Structures are given as structure tokens and as C-alpha cells.
C-alpha positions in Angstrom: 72.1 44.1 69.5 72.6 42.8 73.0 73.9 45.4 75.6 76.1 44.3 78.5 75.4 45.8 81.8 77.5 46.2 84.9 77.5 43.0 87.1 75.2 42.7 90.0 77.3 42.6 93.1 75.8 40.9 96.2 77.4 40.7 99.6 76.6 37.7 101.8 76.5 39.8 105.0 77.4 38.5 108.4 78.9 35.0 108.1 76.7 33.7 110.9 73.6 35.3 109.3 71.1 34.1 106.7 72.6 35.9 103.8 74.6 32.9 102.5 71.6 30.7 102.7 69.5 33.1 100.7 72.1 33.5 98.0 72.8 29.8 97.6 69.1 28.9 97.5 68.4 31.6 94.9 71.4 30.4 92.8 70.1 26.7 93.2 66.7 27.8 91.9 68.5 29.7 89.0 66.9 33.0 90.2 70.3 34.7 89.9 70.7 34.0 86.2 70.3 37.4 84.7 70.4 38.0 81.0 73.3 40.0 79.9 74.5 40.6 83.5 77.1 38.8 85.5 76.3 38.2 89.2 79.2 38.5 91.7 78.8 37.4 95.3 81.3 38.8 97.8 81.7 36.3 100.6 84.3 34.3 102.5 84.9 31.4 100.0 85.5 28.8 102.7 82.4 29.8 104.7 80.3 29.8 101.5 81.5 26.3 100.4 80.9 25.0 103.9 77.3 26.4 104.1 76.6 25.0 100.6 77.7 21.6 101.8 75.4 21.9 104.9 72.4 23.0 102.7 73.0 20.2 100.3 73.0 17.6 103.1 69.8 19.0 104.4 68.3 18.9 100.9 67.8 22.7 100.7 69.8 22.9 97.6 69.9 20.3 94.9 72.0 21.4 91.9 75.8 21.4 91.7 76.7 25.0 92.0 79.9 26.4 90.7 81.6 28.4 93.4 84.8 30.0 92.4 87.2 32.5 93.8 88.3 35.5 91.7 91.5 37.3 92.2 91.2 41.1 92.5 92.5 41.7 89.0 90.0 39.3 87.5 87.2 41.0 89.4 88.5 44.4 88.2 88.6 43.2 84.6 85.1 41.7 84.8 83.7 44.9 86.3 85.2 47.1 83.6 84.8 44.9 80.6 81.1 44.5 81.4 80.7 48.2 81.6 81.5 48.8 78.0 82.7 52.1 76.5 
């Protein structure tokens, strides 16, 4: 039986800092793919997409990453359905 765990929530930190770079590079290297655990990054979506484009142009990231925005109700549902009974 597979057990679902609460999602791992990561903040990107200061928009001008290195946090977005670290998160995007880890995701590119598939080091944020956790078994039975969703990973949620809290960040400014436009800043994250912009930084991804910049890193891709520099060759620091290679894969096409899916960056999507969740509404608060979607985030709430994900958090509580992952938690289980």
C-alpha cells in the first residue's frame, strides 16, 4: 500500500536572490521528484518564469519545466487531500 504524504512546500525567497535559481536547477535535474509527495513552490509566477527563461538561455537548465499557477482553493485542496484521513 502506498501512503500519500503532505506536500513539500518550498519558498523561493527574495526575488533578487539565488532561491529561484536553486529551485529551477533542482527541478531541471529531477531532484524535486519525490515519491508519493507533491512539491509546491511558493514564488512570484512571473519572476519565476522570467528567471527560467534566463537560465535556459544561459544553458543552466535544459528540460522544459511545467510552471503553473494554482489558485488558493486548488492549493488548499491539494494540501488536504494529500494529508489523508
